[in-house]
C-alpha positions as a printed NumPy array, in Angstrom:
array([[-13.647, -24.768,  -9.995],
       [-14.463, -28.538, -10.619],
       [-12.204, -30.824, -11.066],
       [-11.981, -32.826, -14.881],
       [-12.745, -36.361, -14.54 ],
       [-11.545, -36.72 , -11.115],
       [ -9.649, -39.598, -10.258],
       [ -8.351, -41.096,  -6.146],
       [ -4.981, -41.743,  -6.278],
       [ -3.32 , -43.07 ,  -3.069],
       [  0.278, -42.192,  -2.222],
       [  2.405, -42.694,   0.98 ],
       [  5.042, -39.747,   1.866],
       [  8.413, -39.948,   2.86 ],
       [  7.237, -40.589,   6.279],
       [  4.988, -43.326,   5.849],
       [  1.815, -41.381,   5.948],
       [ -0.836, -42.486,   3.521],
       [ -2.703, -39.825,   1.406],
       [ -5.267, -39.89 ,  -0.997],
       [ -5.209, -37.061,  -3.603],
       [ -7.59 , -36.304,  -6.177],
       [ -5.969, -36.266,  -9.434],
       [ -8.083, -34.627, -12.592],
       [ -7.264, -33.861, -16.344],
       [ -6.248, -30.607, -17.525],
       [ -8.742, -27.933, -19.73 ],
       [ -6.818, -27.895, -23.425],
       [ -5.352, -24.701, -23.043],
       [ -3.56 , -25.033, -19.376],
       [ -2.458, -28.567, -20.52 ],
       [ -1.459, -27.551, -23.666],
       [  0.821, -25.022, -21.799],
       [  2.174, -27.399, -19.25 ],
       [  2.433, -30.534, -21.472],
       [  4.845, -28.321, -23.784],
       [  6.54 , -26.79 , -21.437],
       [  6.923, -28.306, -18.096],
       [  9.45 , -31.15 , -19.212],
       [ 11.994, -28.806, -20.748],
       [ 11.864, -26.244, -18.104],
       [ 12.93 , -29.081, -15.818],
       [ 15.958, -30.235, -17.951],
       [ 19.3  , -29.763, -16.068],
       [ 21.64 , -26.691, -17.258],
       [ 19.118, -25.817, -20.422],
       [ 15.464, -25.557, -18.118],
       [ 14.711, -22.621, -16.259],
       [ 13.771, -23.372, -12.761],
       [ 11.405, -20.54 , -11.751],
       [  9.407, -21.099, -14.81 ],
       [  9.166, -24.827, -14.004],
       [  8.233, -23.614, -10.672],
       [  5.535, -21.591, -12.098],
       [  4.248, -24.182, -14.425],
       [  4.439, -26.946, -11.024],
       [  1.544, -24.644,  -9.526],
       [ -0.566, -24.305, -12.259],
       [ -0.577, -28.7  , -12.707],
       [ -1.139, -28.905,  -9.06 ],
       [ -4.278, -26.388,  -9.44 ],
       [ -5.655, -29.62 , -10.976],
       [ -4.8  , -31.552,  -7.925],
       [ -7.304, -31.977,  -5.068],
       [ -7.683, -33.203,  -1.488],
       [-10.718, -34.417,  -0.225],
       [-11.753, -32.827,   3.474],
       [-14.091, -35.021,   5.473],
       [-17.526, -32.878,   6.125],
       [-16.869, -31.342,   2.476],
       [-18.46 , -32.922,  -1.019],
       [-15.795, -31.104,  -3.202],
       [-12.012, -31.854,  -2.611],
       [ -9.968, -28.516,  -1.802],
       [ -7.842, -27.867,  -4.825],
       [ -4.208, -27.481,  -4.5  ],
       [ -3.795, -23.691,  -5.889],
       [ -1.571, -22.17 ,  -3.254],
       [  1.866, -23.172,  -2.289],
       [  0.835, -23.285,   1.197],
       [ -1.664, -25.562,   0.619],
       [  0.728, -28.   ,  -1.801],
       [  2.875, -27.237,   1.121],
       [  0.456, -28.467,   3.854],
       [ -0.62 , -31.274,   2.003],
       [  1.925, -33.012,   0.046],
       [  4.349, -32.65 ,   3.371],
       [  7.587, -33.33 ,   1.254],
       [  9.067, -32.583,  -1.834],
       [  9.188, -36.489,  -2.828],
       [  5.542, -36.664,  -2.272],
       [  5.314, -33.611,  -4.587],
       [  7.66 , -35.041,  -7.411],
       [  5.636, -38.337,  -7.434],
       [  1.944, -36.455,  -7.587],
       [  3.735, -34.471, -10.426],
       [  4.598, -37.622, -12.178],
       [  1.039, -39.018, -11.59 ],
       [ -0.358, -36.072, -13.008],
       [  1.489, -36.046, -16.044],
       [  0.807, -39.561, -16.566],
       [ -2.906, -39.456, -15.805],
       [ -2.982, -36.779, -18.525],
       [ -0.616, -37.82 , -20.953],
       [ -0.681, -41.281, -22.936],
       [  3.18 , -40.805, -23.978],
       [  4.154, -40.248, -20.64 ],
       [  2.45 , -43.687, -18.96 ],
       [  3.818, -47.052, -19.321],
       [  7.623, -46.663, -19.958],
       [  6.948, -44.497, -23.185],
       [  8.578, -41.109, -21.069],
       [ 12.186, -42.833, -22.28 ],
       [ 11.282, -42.75 , -25.651],
       [  9.773, -39.264, -25.784],
       [ 13.3  , -38.101, -23.9  ],
       [ 15.386, -40.365, -26.809],
       [ 13.758, -38.648, -29.575],
       [ 14.188, -35.059, -27.958],
       [ 17.717, -35.815, -27.148],
       [ 18.497, -36.933, -30.793],
       [ 16.25 , -33.497, -31.858],
       [ 18.216, -31.974, -29.847],
       [ 21.909, -33.191, -30.995],
       [ 21.013, -32.525, -34.396],
       [ 20.056, -28.524, -33.763],
       [ 23.089, -28.036, -31.762],
       [ 25.402, -29.77 , -34.219],
       [ 23.948, -27.557, -37.057],
       [ 24.005, -24.543, -34.862],
       [ 27.592, -25.213, -34.349],
       [ 28.072, -25.948, -37.826],
       [ 26.616, -22.476, -39.016],
       [ 28.449, -20.704, -36.616],
       [ 31.456, -22.263, -37.458],
       [ 30.605, -21.442, -41.379],
       [ 30.046, -17.745, -40.209],
       [ 33.304, -17.734, -38.43 ],
       [ 35.787, -19.151, -41.292],
       [ 33.73 , -16.484, -43.786],
       [ 34.898, -13.668, -41.325],
       [ 38.427, -14.88 , -41.266]])
């Protein structure tokens, strides 16, 4: 699989080892799935870790590493490749964030906090409305 709009991304891992990854753009449908589900599946207490892990594996399949003697980067398409080339979870998390920033303008330049603020407001409204509806149903039964 050819990476879309590849961009080298240098990253130093927790042990101080400098690594260079190749970020790429998501194809439309895969990007839609990742972007719409990834942030919420990672949210504490309301997310789904296993779904988030599936999405991380999909996201990482659009990341490559350059190997000497090869023209095309190797795509990090398996857990073993990710573990081998990322080395530690902190590097993996930084790489995931870099991919989201590269693919989504609203994740870049501090705009992410605004997105979460709006999301938090909508969730509070939804929860409040749901609780009020349940309260009304409960009162009606009494």
